[in-house]
C-alpha positions in Angstrom: 161.0 124.6 91.4 159.2 127.5 93.2 161.0 130.0 95.3 157.8 132.5 96.7 156.2 129.9 98.7 154.7 131.6 101.0 154.2 129.4 104.3 157.3 127.3 105.5 157.2 124.0 107.0 160.6 123.6 107.3 161.3 121.7 110.8 157.6 122.5 112.0 156.4 119.5 114.1 152.3 118.6 113.7 150.4 116.2 116.0 146.7 114.5 114.2 143.4 116.3 116.5 141.0 114.9 114.5 141.1 111.5 111.5 138.4 109.3 110.5 138.3 105.9 111.8 139.9 104.3 108.8 142.9 106.6 109.4 146.1 105.2 111.3 147.4 108.2 112.7 146.2 109.5 116.5 147.1 112.4 118.6 150.3 110.1 119.8 152.0 110.5 116.2 154.3 113.4 115.3 155.4 114.1 111.9 158.1 116.0 111.7 158.5 118.5 107.9 161.8 119.7 106.2 161.1 121.7 103.4 163.9 123.2 101.0 162.0 125.3 98.2 158.7 123.6 98.0 159.8 120.4 98.2 158.2 118.9 101.2 159.6 115.9 103.4 158.6 114.3 106.8 159.4 110.9 109.4 156.7 110.7 111.5 155.7 107.9 114.5 153.8 106.9 117.0 150.5 105.5 117.8 149.5 102.5 115.3 152.5 103.4 113.2 156.2 102.4 113.6 157.6 104.5 111.1 156.4 106.4 108.4 157.6 109.1 105.7 156.2 111.6 103.3 157.6 113.4 100.3 154.9 116.1 98.6 155.2 119.9 96.8 154.4 122.8 98.6 152.4 125.5 96.2 152.7 129.2 96.7 149.2 129.2 98.9 150.5 126.4 101.1 148.9 123.5 100.2 150.8 120.3 100.0 150.2 117.7 97.5 152.2 114.6 98.8 152.5 110.6 98.8 153.3 109.0 102.0 154.1 105.8 103.3 154.9 103.9 106.6 154.9 100.8 108.7 151.8 100.3 111.2 152.2 98.2 114.4 150.9 95.1 112.4 154.1 95.3 111.0 152.1 96.2 106.9 153.6 98.7 104.6 150.3 101.1 104.1 150.7 103.4 101.0 148.6 106.4 100.4 148.3 110.0 98.8 147.2 113.4 100.4 146.0 117.1 99.6 146.7 119.4 102.4 145.1 123.2 102.7 146.8 125.1 105.5 145.1 127.3 108.2 146.7 129.9 109.9 145.7 130.1 113.5 145.3 132.9 115.9 147.8 132.0 117.7 150.3 132.0 114.5 150.2 128.0 114.7 149.6 126.5 111.3 146.1 124.0 111.0 146.5 121.6 108.1 143.2 120.1 106.8 143.8 116.9 104.6 141.9 114.7 102.5 143.9 111.7 101.9 143.3 108.1 100.5 144.9 104.9 100.9 146.8 103.4 97.4 147.2 100.0 99.3 144.9 98.3 101.6 141.3 98.9 101.1 141.8 102.2 99.4 139.3 103.9 101.1 139.2 107.9 101.5 139.6 110.2 104.8 139.9 113.5 106.1 142.2 114.4 109.2 142.9 117.8 110.8 146.7 118.3 112.2 147.9 121.1 114.4 151.5 122.7 114.5 152.7 122.2 118.1 
């Protein structure tokens, strides 16, 4: 386990500011991140998502490789994988640039941007 992670996401909240059309998140979705060592977890909901969870690993640069699953407002279980790259904003907050792919449904890929709130 890595203990020298530069960015710590523990107890931070993020909201999407942009996503491709095949994504289910929106500005109404709120992610609550928790981190212990280099292990990241989060719970999220809002908008089209009734409940969601993710689990991933954070590297020394703060990049996150994660798997996620969620129940959407249609009652469907959707799962996928995501790679997030952090950007430190001038206000000290974190912006995450995400490249993701559904591993369920149509298996399409997309991109999202999440900002720390």
